[in-house]
SEGU-603344 format. One record per residue (C-alpha): residue number from 1; y, z, x; residue in three letters. Coordinates in Angstrom, 1 decimal, decimal comma. Each point is the difference from the previous one (the first is absolute). Layout:
BEGIN
ATOM  num       v       w       u  residuo
ATOM  NUM       Y       Z       X      ALA
...
END
This chain:
BEGIN
ATOM  num       v       w       u  residuo
ATOM    1    28,9   110,1    42,4      MET
ATOM    2    -2,6    -0,8     2,5      SER
ATOM    3     0,2     1,1     3,6      ALA
ATOM    4     0,6    -3,5     1,2      GLU
ATOM    5     3,1    -0,4    -2,1      ILE
ATOM    6     1,4     3,4     1,1      VAL
ATOM    7    -0,7    -1,0     3,6      THR
ATOM    8     1,7    -3,4    -0,4      MET
ATOM    9     3,1     1,7    -1,7      LEU
ATOM   10     0,2     2,5     2,8      GLY
ATOM   11    -0,3    -2,6     2,7      VAL
ATOM   12     2,6    -2,2    -1,8      GLY
ATOM   13     2,4     2,9    -0,4      GLY
ATOM   14    -0,4     0,9     3,7      THR
ATOM   15     0,6    -3,6     1,0      LEU
ATOM   16     3,2    -0,2    -2,2      LEU
ATOM   17     1,3     3,3     1,4      ALA
ATOM   18    -0,7    -1,0     3,6      SER
ATOM   19     1,5    -3,4    -0,6      GLY
ATOM   20     3,1     1,6    -1,5      GLY
ATOM   21     0,3     2,4     2,9      THR
ATOM   22    -0,3    -2,8     2,5      PHE
ATOM   23     2,6    -2,1    -1,9      ALA
ATOM   24     2,5     3,0     0,1      LEU
ATOM   25    -0,7     0,4     3,7      PHE
ATOM   26     0,8    -3,7     0,7      LEU
ATOM   27     3,2     0,2    -2,1      LEU
ATOM   28     1,2     3,1     2,0      ARG
ATOM   29    -1,0    -1,8     3,3      LEU
ATOM   30     1,9    -3,1    -1,0      ILE
ATOM   31     3,0     2,1    -1,0      GLY
ATOM   32     0,0     1,7     3,4      ARG
ATOM   33    -0,3    -3,3     1,8      LEU
ATOM   34     3,0    -1,4    -1,9      GLU
ATOM   35     2,0     3,1     0,9      ASP
ATOM   36    -0,9    -0,4     3,7      ASN
ATOM   37     0,8    -3,7     0,0      PHE
ATOM   38     3,4     0,8    -1,7      GLY
ATOM   39     0,8     2,6     2,7      ARG
ATOM   40    -1,2    -2,5     2,7      LEU
ATOM   41     2,3    -2,7    -1,5      GLN
ATOM   42     3,0     2,4     0,1      ASP
ATOM   43    -0,7     0,9     3,6      ARG
ATOM   44    -0,3    -3,7     0,9      PHE
ATOM   45     3,3    -0,7    -1,8      ASP
ATOM   46     1,8     2,7     2,0      ARG
ATOM   47    -1,5    -1,3     3,2      LEU
ATOM   48     1,1    -3,5    -0,8      GLU
ATOM   49     3,5     1,2    -0,6      GLU
ATOM   50     0,0     1,8     3,4      LYS
ATOM   51    -1,2    -3,1     1,8      VAL
ATOM   52     2,7    -2,1    -1,7      ASP
ATOM   53     2,6     2,5     1,1      GLU
ATOM   54    -1,3    -0,1     3,5      LEU
ATOM   55     0,2    -3,8     0,0      ALA
ATOM   56     3,6     0,1    -1,2      ARG
ATOM   57     0,9     2,5     2,8      ASP
ATOM   58    -1,8    -2,2     2,5      HIS
ATOM   59     2,0    -3,0    -1,1      GLN
ATOM   60     3,3     1,9     0,2      ALA
ATOM   61    -0,8     1,3     3,5      LEU
ATOM   62    -1,1    -3,4     1,2      ALA
ATOM   63     3,4    -1,5    -1,1      ARG
ATOM   64     1,9     2,8     1,7      GLU
ATOM   65    -2,0    -0,4     3,2      PHE
ATOM   66     0,6    -3,7    -0,1      SER
ATOM   67     3,7     0,6    -0,3      GLU
ATOM   68    -0,1     2,5     2,8      PHE
ATOM   69    -1,8    -2,4     2,3      ARG
ATOM   70     2,6    -2,7    -0,7      GLY
ATOM   71     2,8     2,4     0,8      GLU
ATOM   72    -1,7     1,0     3,3      VAL
ATOM   73    -0,5    -3,6     1,0      ARG
ATOM   74     3,6    -0,8    -0,8      ALA
ATOM   75     1,3     2,9     2,1      ARG
ATOM   76    -2,3    -1,0     2,9      LEU
ATOM   77     1,4    -3,5    -0,1      VAL
ATOM   78     3,5     1,4     0,2      ASP
ATOM   79    -0,7     1,9     3,2      LEU
ATOM   80     1,3    -1,7     3,3      PRO
ATOM   81    -2,8    -1,5     2,0      VAL
ATOM   82     0,3     2,3     3,1      GLY
ATOM   83     0,6     3,3    -1,8      SER
ATOM   84    -2,5     2,7    -0,1      ALA
ATOM   85    -0,5     1,4    -3,5      ALA
ATOM   86    -0,3     3,8     0,2      ARG
END
């Protein structure tokens, strides 16, 4: 074999090896990104559940406050005009 052929085979082998190494690096990087996105999605889902729970609590408290306000108004109307509420 001539020196040119040996050089071309060496360069080709080096290119194949570096390309394979780069491909493995990209595959590992993509795998890590998918894991991170999965964890992020889980955290987002938990946060969404908490926000929904807070919204339900807010609605329940708003209903109770509205009922309380109605009761207070009804009691204030029942007081005699000249009485001092203490």
